[in-house]
C-alpha positions in Angstrom: -8.4 -36.0 17.3 -5.5 -37.0 19.8 -2.1 -35.3 20.1 -0.6 -38.0 18.5 -2.8 -37.7 15.4 -2.0 -34.0 15.1 1.7 -34.4 15.4 3.8 -33.4 12.4 6.0 -35.2 10.2 9.3 -36.5 11.9 11.6 -34.5 9.3 10.5 -31.2 11.2 12.0 -29.7 14.3 10.0 -30.5 17.3 9.1 -26.9 17.9 7.1 -26.9 14.6 5.3 -29.9 16.2 4.3 -28.0 19.4 3.5 -24.6 17.6 1.0 -26.6 15.0 -0.4 -29.5 17.4 -3.8 -27.8 17.5 -4.5 -27.4 13.6 -7.4 -29.8 13.2 -6.9 -30.2 9.2 -4.1 -32.2 7.3 -4.1 -29.6 4.5 -3.1 -26.8 7.1 -0.5 -28.9 8.9 1.1 -29.0 5.4 0.7 -25.3 4.8 2.5 -24.7 8.0 5.4 -27.3 7.3 5.8 -25.6 3.9 5.7 -22.4 5.2 8.7 -23.0 7.8 10.6 -24.7 4.8 10.3 -21.6 2.5 11.0 -19.1 5.2 13.9 -21.4 6.2 15.5 -21.7 2.8 15.2 -17.8 2.2 17.0 -17.0 5.5 19.7 -19.8 5.1 20.8 -18.5 1.4 22.3 -15.6 3.1 25.0 -15.0 5.8 25.5 -11.4 6.4 28.8 -11.3 7.8 30.6 -9.9 10.7 30.6 -7.0 12.7 31.0 -5.9 16.5 27.6 -7.0 17.5 27.7 -10.6 16.0 31.3 -11.1 16.8 30.7 -10.2 20.4 28.0 -12.9 20.5 30.1 -15.5 18.6 33.4 -14.8 20.6 31.3 -16.1 23.7 30.3 -19.0 21.8 34.0 -19.6 21.0 35.4 -19.1 24.7 32.9 -21.5 26.2 33.4 -24.3 23.7 37.1 -23.6 23.0 38.3 -22.3 26.3 35.5 -23.2 28.8 35.3 -19.7 30.0 32.9 -16.8 29.8 35.7 -14.2 29.3 36.4 -13.4 25.8 40.1 -12.1 26.7 41.3 -14.5 23.7 39.2 -12.9 21.2 38.9 -9.1 22.5 40.5 -7.7 19.4 37.3 -8.8 17.2 34.9 -6.3 18.7 34.2 -3.2 20.4 31.2 -4.5 22.0 32.6 -5.6 25.5 32.5 -5.1 29.2 35.5 -5.2 31.4 35.5 -6.5 34.9 38.5 -7.3 37.2 41.0 -7.2 34.3 38.8 -9.8 32.2 36.9 -8.9 28.8 33.3 -10.1 28.6 30.9 -9.8 25.7 28.3 -6.8 26.3 25.4 -8.7 25.1 22.6 -10.7 26.7 24.1 -14.4 26.7 21.6 -17.1 25.8 22.1 -16.9 22.1 26.0 -17.4 22.5 24.9 -20.4 24.9 22.7 -22.1 22.6 24.9 -21.7 19.6 27.7 -23.7 21.8 25.8 -26.9 21.1 26.3 -26.7 17.6 29.6 -25.1 17.6 31.0 -27.6 19.9 29.9 -30.4 17.4 31.7 -28.4 14.4 34.7 -27.5 16.6 35.4 -31.1 17.7 34.8 -32.6 14.3 37.2 -30.0 12.6 39.9 -30.3 15.4 39.7 -34.2 14.7 40.8 -33.5 11.1 43.5 -31.3 11.7 41.8 -28.2 10.7 42.3 -24.7 12.6 38.3 -23.5 13.5 40.0 -20.0 14.0 41.1 -19.5 10.5 39.2 -16.9 8.8 37.3 -18.9 6.4 36.6 -21.7 8.5 35.5 -19.1 11.1 33.1 -17.7 8.8 31.7 -21.1 7.8 31.2 -21.8 11.3 29.4 -18.7 12.4 27.0 -19.4 9.0 26.1 -22.9 10.4 25.3 -21.8 13.8 23.3 -18.6 12.6 21.3 -21.2 10.5 20.4 -23.2 13.5 20.0 -20.5 16.1 18.9 -17.7 14.4 17.3 -18.5 10.7 15.5 -21.5 11.9 13.9 -19.8 14.8 13.1 -16.9 12.4 11.3 -19.4 10.2 9.2 -20.6 12.8 7.4 -17.3 12.8 5.3 -18.0 9.8 3.7 -21.2 11.0 3.1 -19.8 14.5 1.2 -16.8 12.7 -0.5 -19.0 10.4 -1.6 -21.7 13.2 -2.9 -18.6 15.3 -5.0 -17.4 12.4 -6.6 -20.7 11.5 -7.5 -21.3 15.3 -9.2 -18.1 15.1 -11.2 -18.9 11.8 -9.3 -16.3 9.4 -9.3 -17.9 5.7 -6.2 -19.9 5.0 -5.2 -18.0 2.0 -5.0 -14.6 4.2 -3.4 -16.4 7.0 -0.6 -17.7 4.6 -0.2 -14.1 3.1 0.4 -12.5 6.4 2.2 -15.2 7.9 4.7 -15.0 4.8 5.0 -11.3 5.1 5.7 -11.2 8.6 9.1 -12.1 7.9 9.9 -12.0 4.0 8.4 -8.5 4.1 9.9 -6.8 7.4 13.2 -6.4 9.0 13.1 -9.9 10.3 14.4 -11.4 7.0 17.9 -9.3 7.0 18.2 -9.7 10.4 17.6 -13.5 10.3 20.7 -13.5 8.2 23.0 -12.3 11.1 24.4 -13.8 14.1 22.2 -11.5 16.4 19.9 -12.2 19.2 16.8 -10.4 17.5 15.1 -12.9 15.2 15.2 -16.0 17.8 14.1 -13.6 20.6 11.1 -12.4 18.4 10.3 -16.3 17.6 10.4 -16.8 21.4 8.0 -13.9 22.1 5.6 -14.9 19.7 5.5 -18.4 21.0 5.1 -17.4 24.3 2.1 -15.2 23.5 0.4 -17.6 21.0 1.0 -20.9 22.6 -2.0 -22.4 24.9 0.5 -24.3 26.9 1.3 -22.0 30.0 4.5 -23.8 31.0 6.0 -23.7 27.6 5.0 -20.1 27.5 6.7 -19.4 30.8 10.0 -20.9 29.5 10.0 -19.4 26.0 9.6 -15.9 27.5 12.0 -16.4 30.4 14.6 -17.7 27.6 13.9 -14.6 25.5 14.7 -12.5 28.4 18.0 -14.3 28.8 18.7 -14.0 25.2 17.7 -10.4 25.1 17.3 -8.2 28.2 14.5 -5.9 26.5 12.2 -9.0 26.6 11.6 -8.8 30.4 8.4 -6.8 30.1 6.9 -9.2 28.0 7.9 -12.2 30.5 5.8 -10.1 33.1 3.0 -9.1 30.8 2.6 -12.6 29.2 2.4 -14.2 33.0 -1.3 -12.7 33.1 -2.7 -13.8 30.0 -4.1 -16.9 32.1 -4.0 -16.3 35.6 -5.2 -19.7 36.7 -2.0 -21.0 35.2 0.4 -18.5 36.3 2.3 -20.9 38.9 3.0 -23.3 35.9 4.3 -20.2 33.9 6.5 -19.0 36.7 7.7 -22.3 37.5 8.9 -23.0 34.0 10.5 -19.7 33.8 12.9 -20.4 36.5 15.6 -22.4 34.7 16.6 -19.8 32.0 16.7 -17.1 34.9 18.4 -19.1 37.1 21.0 -19.6 34.4 21.0 -15.8 33.5 21.6 -14.8 37.3 24.2 -17.4 37.8 26.1 -16.1 34.5 25.7 -12.5 35.8 27.4 -13.4 39.3 30.0 -15.4 37.7 31.0 -12.3 35.2 30.0 -9.2 36.9 29.7 -10.0 40.8 26.1 -9.8 41.2 23.0 -11.8 40.1 21.4 -8.1 39.2 24.3 -6.9 37.3 23.7 -7.0 33.3 26.3 -6.8 31.1 26.1 -3.0 29.9 27.0 -1.7 33.2 30.6 -2.6 32.6 30.7 -1.8 28.9 33.2 0.6 27.1 32.6 3.9 28.6 32.6 5.4 24.9 28.9 4.3 25.1 28.0 5.7 28.3 26.4 9.2 29.0 27.4 11.0 32.0 24.7 11.6 34.1 22.1 9.0 32.5 20.1 6.3 34.2 22.7 3.2 34.0 24.8 5.3 31.8 22.6 4.7 29.0 19.1 6.1 29.5 18.3 9.7 28.6 15.4 12.0 28.2 13.4 10.9 25.2 12.9 13.7 22.4 10.3 14.2 19.4 13.4 13.9 17.0 14.5 10.5 18.3 10.8 9.4 18.1 10.4 10.3 14.6 14.1 8.8 13.8 13.2 5.3 14.9 9.6 5.2 13.6 9.5 7.0 10.4 12.8 8.6 9.3 14.7 7.1 6.3 17.6 6.7 8.4 16.4 4.2 11.1 12.5 4.4 10.5 10.8 1.0 11.8 7.9 1.8 9.7 9.7 3.3 6.9 11.7 0.2 6.3 8.4 -2.1 6.3 5.5 0.1 5.5 3.6 -3.2 6.3 3.8 -2.7 9.9 2.5 0.8 9.5 -0.9 -0.9 7.8 -0.8 -3.3 10.7 -1.6 -0.6 13.3 -5.0 -0.6 11.8 -5.7 -3.9 12.9 -5.1 -3.4 16.8 -8.7 -2.0 17.3 -10.1 -5.3 16.0 -7.8 -7.2 17.8 -8.6 -5.6 20.9 -12.2 -6.4 20.4 -11.4 -9.8 19.7 -9.2 -11.0 22.5 -8.7 -8.0 24.8 -6.6 -9.6 27.4 -4.0 -10.6 24.6 -4.1 -7.5 22.5 -3.4 -5.5 26.1 -0.4 -7.7 26.9 1.1 -7.1 23.5 0.3 -3.2 23.5 2.2 -3.0 26.8 5.2 -5.0 25.4 5.4 -2.8 22.1 5.1 0.3 24.4 7.9 -0.9 26.6 10.4 -1.7 23.3 9.4 1.7 22.0 9.9 3.5 25.4 13.6 1.7 25.6 14.4 2.8 22.0 13.7 6.6 22.3 15.3 6.6 25.5 18.5 4.8 25.1 21.6 6.9 24.4 22.4 4.5 21.3 19.0 4.8 19.8 20.0 4.2 16.3 21.4 0.6 17.2 24.8 1.2 15.5 25.3 -0.2 12.0 22.0 -1.7 11.0 18.8 -1.0 9.3 15.0 -0.2 10.5 15.5 0.0 14.2 17.0 -3.1 15.2 16.2 -3.0 18.7 12.2 -3.0 17.9 12.8 -6.1 15.6 11.3 -8.8 18.3 8.1 -7.0 18.4 7.5 -7.5 14.6 5.4 -10.6 15.1 3.1 -9.0 17.4 2.4 -6.6 14.4 1.8 -9.6 12.2 -0.8 -10.7 14.6 -2.7 -7.2 14.5 -2.2 -7.6 10.7 -4.6 -10.4 10.5 -7.2 -8.1 11.3 -6.8 -5.4 8.9 -9.6 -5.1 6.6 -8.1 -3.3 3.7 -6.4 -6.1 2.2 -5.4 -4.6 -1.0 -3.5 -1.8 1.1 -1.6 -4.7 2.9 -0.6 -6.5 -0.1 0.5 -3.1 -1.7 2.5 -2.4 1.6 3.9 -5.9 1.8 5.3 -5.5 -1.7 6.9 -2.6 -0.9 8.3 -3.9 2.2 9.6 -7.1 0.8 11.6 -4.9 -1.9 13.1 -2.6 0.7 14.2 -5.6 3.2 15.3 -8.1 0.4 17.5 -5.4 -0.9 19.0 -4.9 2.6 19.5 -8.8 2.8 21.1 -9.1 -0.4 23.4 -6.0 -0.3 24.1 -5.3 3.4 22.2 -5.4 6.4 24.7 -3.2 8.1 24.8 0.4 6.6 27.2 2.8 8.2 25.9 5.1 10.8 26.9 8.0 8.7 24.5 7.3 5.9 21.4 9.3 6.5 19.2 7.5 3.8 20.4 4.0 3.3 17.8 2.6 1.1 18.5 5.3 -1.6 22.2 6.1 -1.0 23.6 2.9 -0.2 21.5 -0.5 -0.8 19.8 0.4 -4.2 22.9 2.0 -5.8 24.9 -1.4 -4.9 22.1 -3.7 -6.0 21.7 -1.8 -9.3 25.0 -0.5 -10.2 27.7 -2.4 -8.1 28.8 0.6 -6.5 27.6 3.7 -4.5 28.7 7.5 -4.7 31.9 8.4 -3.4 30.3 11.6 -1.9 27.6 9.6 0.2 29.2 10.2 3.6 30.3 7.0 5.1 32.4 5.8 7.9 35.4 5.1 7.0 35.4 7.4 4.1 37.3 5.0 1.8 34.0 2.4 2.1 32.9 3.6 -1.5 36.0 2.3 -2.9 36.1 -0.9 -1.3 32.5 -2.0 -0.8 31.8 -2.8 -4.1 29.6 -5.5 -5.8 25.7 -6.0 -6.2 25.5 -8.4 -3.5 26.9 -9.4 -0.1 29.2 -6.2 -0.1 30.3 -6.6 3.9 33.8 -7.5 4.2 34.2 -7.3 7.9 35.2 -10.7 9.1 34.5 -12.6 12.2 37.8 -12.2 13.7 38.3 -8.4 13.2 36.9 -5.2 14.7 37.7 -3.1 11.9 37.2 -4.1 8.5 40.5 -5.0 6.5 42.2 -5.0 9.8 43.5 -8.4 9.5 42.7 -9.2 6.0 43.4 -7.0 2.8 40.8 -6.2 0.0 40.6 -8.9 -2.7 41.6 -11.7 -0.3 39.4 -14.7 0.2 38.7 -14.0 3.7 37.3 -10.6 2.9 35.5 -11.4 -0.2 33.6 -14.2 1.3 33.2 -12.5 5.0 29.5 -12.1 3.6 28.0 -14.2 0.9 24.8 -16.0 -0.5 24.7 -19.4 -1.7 24.2 -18.4 -5.5 27.8 -16.7 -5.4 29.3 -20.0 -5.1 28.4 -20.3 -8.8 28.6 -16.7 -9.8 31.3 -15.6 -7.8 31.1 -12.8 -5.2 29.1 -9.6 -5.7 27.1 -10.8 -8.8 23.5 -9.9 -8.8 22.7 -13.2 -10.7 23.4 -14.8 -7.5 19.8 -13.7 -6.6 17.9 -15.5 -9.1 17.5 -18.8 -7.1 16.1 -17.4 -4.1 13.9 -14.9 -6.0 12.4 -18.0 -7.9 12.2 -19.7 -4.6 10.3 -16.8 -2.6 8.1 -16.0 -5.4 7.4 -19.6 -6.7 7.0 -21.1 -3.3 4.7 -18.5 -2.2 2.4 -18.8 -5.0 2.5 -22.5 -4.6 1.8 -22.1 -0.9 -1.1 -19.7 -0.9 -2.5 -21.8 -3.9 -2.4 -24.8 -1.5 -3.9 -22.9 1.4 -6.7 -21.4 -0.7 -7.5 -25.0 -1.9 -7.7 -26.3 1.6 
């Protein structure tokens, strides 16, 4: 069967065609398509609002489109995640997500200006950020399940099992909440998975390099994945040049050297005297526990499914040693960075956000786990935790030691959390209320309510889900459609896969 016969329906993105082009059966192609659609629908249903990280990323997008510059001087009041060089303010984030988002935002900006609208108005700014998030964050995140499914089917895993693992890799992990934020974690995770699993080495090189330009932490993966097939290493390296040259040019223009990354010039408050590059310190066992198992930022605590995946690495190693070794090297590099970083907790967020891009690698290992009942139980628990975070707030305050039990569940069930819960600012308990979408920080303010008072449309709709358009903001009934979508769609796809 040739490539033309195997290509997907025209209504799906070209990347799905690439990621599923080697599936032999039409039923498997249909399963892959529906996995994408279900995951995309679940992620696009939510928008988790503003904050320093996503505001900084979107400020760069706005600067490129609106002012044709990389400096975010005009938007510096929206965020504290900045670097200052020669009197100009820049985002302290790796830039590729902002570059890509400039494409849809340019179309939105041009259209809105032609109709006399102000794209900088708070409500329209929120809508634009949500639409850019859908295309640049939710869509790549939704490609992860079909890629995991394709990988599994190529290696002879049963379609039903492959479907369960594929869906769980996003909907039952921290990828779900982070796919609703304008942050780099979900798209860089998709790029890493594609670079690992695609048989096309040129595409792999481009994807790994783009992931690096989007997320500096992906640089070890760019190197490790080059050796998956040494005979094709030149094609891999040649395809990697374009994103790397673009990144080097950006760093030269903004920071004066192709080797100077943004964090070198970031706010001194984030730097530690005597630390490597101002941010790397000696790791401790306490930090290792905190980023792995603690209820504060535990990577495995927030997704016990990932803990179950550890039992699949041995079988993966036996089946495909080179691929597994490269993945383990990347995982080790991410963990080494996280435990050595002076800001290891990742600020406001859940579940160790610096480790989110390696979740799909755990998804591959999960395929090889034999205790499937354990996996199903862990997936159910993991889904409950991450769905709660997605529905309520993916960015709990850094001062809340147990975000699930002190913040997320009380809000989801009761519409408020205890005033005694340590929160920054201390008046959060009185203003962050509602069962869903409680983040009130907009894309044009660095501190909540700095520009938009409580109760105003801008703050009430700073984060939202689509169901709230009918129920009103903060109403738990707004979750009914997406719950039915996930449960009903998941069961239907699993049955479809089993029949195939």
